[in-house]
C-alpha positions as CSV (number, residue, x, y, z in Angstrom):
1,M,0.4,0.0,0.1
2,I,0.8,3.4,-0.4
3,G,1.8,5.4,2.9
4,Q,-0.5,7.6,3.2
5,I,-2.0,10.5,5.8
6,Y,-5.7,10.4,4.9
7,P,-7.7,13.6,5.8
8,Q,-9.4,13.3,9.2
9,V,-13.4,13.6,9.9
10,T,-13.9,15.1,13.1
11,H,-16.6,13.2,15.1
12,S,-17.2,12.0,19.2
13,Y,-17.3,8.2,18.5
14,R,-15.4,6.0,21.0
15,F,-13.6,3.7,18.1
16,E,-12.9,4.5,14.3
17,L,-11.0,2.3,12.1
18,N,-9.5,2.5,8.8
19,K,-9.2,-0.2,6.2
20,D,-7.0,0.3,3.2
21,M,-7.3,-1.8,0.3
22,N,-6.7,-2.0,-3.6
23,F,-8.2,-3.0,-6.5
24,S,-7.6,-2.9,-10.4
25,S,-10.3,-1.8,-12.8
26,A,-10.8,-0.5,-16.1
27,H,-13.4,2.4,-16.9
28,Y,-14.1,4.7,-19.5
29,I,-16.3,8.4,-19.2
30,P,-18.8,7.9,-22.3
31,D,-18.3,11.5,-22.8
32,A,-16.2,13.0,-25.6
33,R,-15.7,16.0,-22.9
34,A,-13.6,13.4,-20.9
35,G,-10.5,13.2,-23.7
36,A,-8.7,10.3,-23.7
37,C,-10.8,9.1,-20.4
38,A,-13.4,8.6,-23.0
39,R,-11.6,5.7,-24.1
40,I,-11.5,2.4,-21.8
41,H,-8.3,2.3,-19.5
42,G,-7.3,1.1,-16.2
43,H,-6.4,2.0,-12.8
44,T,-5.1,0.4,-9.4
45,Y,-7.4,2.1,-7.4
46,F,-6.1,2.7,-3.3
47,L,-9.1,2.8,-1.0
48,N,-9.2,3.7,2.2
49,L,-12.6,3.3,4.2
50,T,-12.8,5.1,7.5
51,I,-15.2,3.6,10.1
52,A,-16.9,4.8,13.3
53,G,-18.8,3.8,16.1
54,N,-19.7,3.5,20.1
55,E,-19.8,-0.8,20.1
56,L,-18.3,-3.6,19.5
57,D,-19.7,-6.5,18.5
58,D,-19.6,-9.8,20.7
59,L,-15.8,-10.4,19.0
60,G,-14.5,-7.3,19.9
61,F,-15.0,-6.1,16.4
62,L,-16.2,-2.5,15.3
63,V,-16.5,-4.4,12.0
64,N,-14.6,-7.4,10.6
65,F,-12.2,-6.3,8.1
66,S,-12.0,-9.4,6.1
67,E,-15.7,-8.3,5.7
68,L,-15.1,-4.9,4.4
69,K,-12.6,-6.4,2.1
70,K,-15.3,-8.6,0.5
71,L,-17.6,-6.3,-0.2
72,I,-15.2,-4.1,-2.3
73,H,-12.5,-6.6,-3.8
74,A,-14.4,-9.1,-5.2
75,R,-17.0,-6.7,-6.6
76,F,-14.5,-4.3,-8.6
77,D,-11.2,-5.8,-8.7
78,H,-10.5,-7.0,-12.8
79,Q,-13.7,-5.9,-13.8
80,L,-14.6,-3.6,-16.6
81,L,-16.5,-0.9,-14.2
82,N,-19.2,0.4,-16.9
83,E,-20.8,-3.5,-17.2
84,L,-21.1,-3.9,-13.5
85,P,-25.0,-3.8,-13.0
86,E,-23.8,-1.7,-9.4
87,V,-22.6,0.8,-11.8
88,E,-25.7,0.6,-14.5
89,G,-26.7,4.4,-14.9
90,L,-23.8,5.7,-13.5
91,I,-21.1,7.6,-15.2
92,P,-18.3,5.4,-13.6
93,S,-15.6,8.6,-12.4
94,T,-13.8,8.5,-9.7
95,E,-16.1,10.9,-7.5
96,K,-19.2,8.2,-8.2
97,M,-17.1,5.2,-7.7
98,A,-16.5,6.7,-4.2
99,E,-19.7,7.5,-3.7
100,L,-21.3,4.0,-4.7
101,I,-18.4,2.2,-2.5
102,Y,-19.9,4.3,0.6
103,T,-23.8,3.4,-0.3
104,I,-22.2,-0.5,-0.3
105,V,-20.4,0.0,2.8
106,Q,-23.2,1.5,4.9
107,A,-26.0,-0.4,3.6
108,Y,-23.9,-3.5,5.1
109,L,-23.0,-1.4,8.0
110,D,-26.6,-1.0,8.7
111,G,-27.2,-4.4,9.0
112,L,-24.9,-4.7,11.9
113,D,-26.3,-4.8,15.3
114,N,-23.6,-2.4,16.7
115,Q,-24.4,0.2,14.1
116,P,-21.1,1.5,13.0
117,I,-21.0,4.0,10.3
118,C,-18.8,4.9,7.3
119,L,-18.0,8.7,7.6
120,Q,-15.6,8.4,4.7
121,V,-14.3,7.0,1.6
122,F,-10.6,7.8,0.3
123,L,-10.2,6.5,-3.4
124,R,-6.9,7.1,-5.4
125,E,-7.1,6.5,-9.1
126,T,-3.7,7.6,-9.9
127,P,-0.4,9.0,-7.8
128,T,-1.6,12.2,-8.0
129,S,-5.3,12.3,-8.3
130,Y,-7.8,11.3,-5.4
131,V,-11.9,11.6,-4.0
132,V,-13.0,11.9,-0.7
133,Y,-16.8,10.9,-0.2
134,R,-18.3,11.7,3.2
135,G,-22.0,10.9,3.3
136,A,-24.1,12.7,5.4
137,L,-23.0,13.6,9.2
């Protein structure tokens, strides 16, 4: 993983976890205004999820790290993002992908008894370009 300092989210939760992962995917932005990005091309995305909460589950976890990886990596790694059902109707820009990842993660968290929340999705597309998405706080 890239050594990275992520933007911090101010909060009053007792626990905060961060999960780093990466996935390699291709995409294209189907609009001539996107320039070269209108052609199919790939990235190794670097992702950081920031999740917080006040209660741990019965294993002593806020969230099981391996479950977070399954949610994202299995879904997006080595895929053409434009062809995925989750992406249907979206232009898979990094901004929209960060928002989609937030939605997927938060839906999973909503099903947990200890009710953690996703505070932030940090999605790096290239060494010089990244997006931070935060849901309503």
